[in-house]
N, C-alpha and C positions, 0 to 999 in steps of 0.2 A: 891486662889482670889487675884487679884492685890491690892496693897496698894493704897489709894487715897492720892493724892498730894494735901493737903489743899492750899498751898501757891501757886500753879499753877492754881488751880481752883480760888482762890481770884484774881488772876491777870487777868485771862480770863474774870471774871465778871467785874472787873474794865475797862477792854479794851472794853467790849460789852457796858457798860455805856457810855463810851467816843464816841463810835461810834454812840450810838443812839442820843446823845445830838448833835452831828455833824450833823446827819440826820435831826432833828428837826429844827435845824438852817437853813440848806439847804432848807427844804421844805417852810420856811417863805420867801424864795427869789422867789419861783415859784407861778406864777399867772394863775388861771384857770378862764374861764367864763361860766356861766349857763345862760340860757335864756328861756323864756316862751312867749306865745302869739305870735309866729312866730317873734321873736325878739323885741317884743314892750317893754319887760323889760330884761335888762341885768345886771347881778350880777357878780362882780369880787370878787375872794376869793383867798387867800394864800393855799399853799399846807398844811399848818398847820391849815386849817380851820377857819381862820378870814375872815370876809367879809371886803373889803376894798373900794367897790364902788357899788351903786346902779344907773342905767341909766333908766329912763323911758321915752319913746318915747312920744312925745306931743298927738299922735293920740290915746294914751292909756288913756289919760285923759278924752276922750269923752265917756268913759265907764262908768258904774256905779261904786260906790266905792267899794262895794263888789267884783266885777270882777278885779278892779286894786289891791285890796289887795290879792286875789287868785293869780294874775298874780305874784305879788312880792314874795308871799310864795313859788310859784312853782320855780320861778328863783333861788331863795336862795337854795331850796333844791337841784336843779340841780347842782348848783355850789358846794354845800358842798359834793353831790355825787362824783362830779369829782375830788375834793380835795382829798377825800378818796381814790380814785382810783389811783392817783397819789403817795399818801402816801404807799399804799399797793405795788405799783410796785417797787418804790424805797427801800423799807424794803425787798421786796423779793429777789431783786437782790444783797442785802448785805448779805443774809444768805448763809450758806453752802449748797451745792446740797441737795436735798431730806428733808431739814429741813423746816417746814411751819410755817410762822409768826403767832402771837398771833390772835385768832379767826378764823382761817382756818384749824381747825381740823375737818375732815370729820365727818358727823353724830352728831356732837354737836351744 
C-alpha cells in the first residue's frame, strides 16, 4: 500500500482553497438577468447570487399588488437560478475530468 504524503495533500488542499476563492471573486464580476411577466420585471444578480438591481416596467404597476409581488419573486428566482448555473458551469470547468462538483453526485 503506497504511503500518503501529508505535506503534498495539504499543499493540494491549500491550492484548491485559493482556486475556490479566486472563482468566488470572479463570479461576483459576472452579471445575469432574470425576468418574469414577459419582461415586465427584470432582476440582475451576480454569479455569487447577490441581487444588484430590480427593474419594474410601469405597465406592471397597473396589475394588482399581489401580482406585482409574484412577478418580483419569479424574476428573483429566475435570476438566482441563472447565477447558480453560471457558478456550476465555472466550477465544473475547473475540476479535473471525471470529478463532479459538490451537489452533483448522481442518486443523492
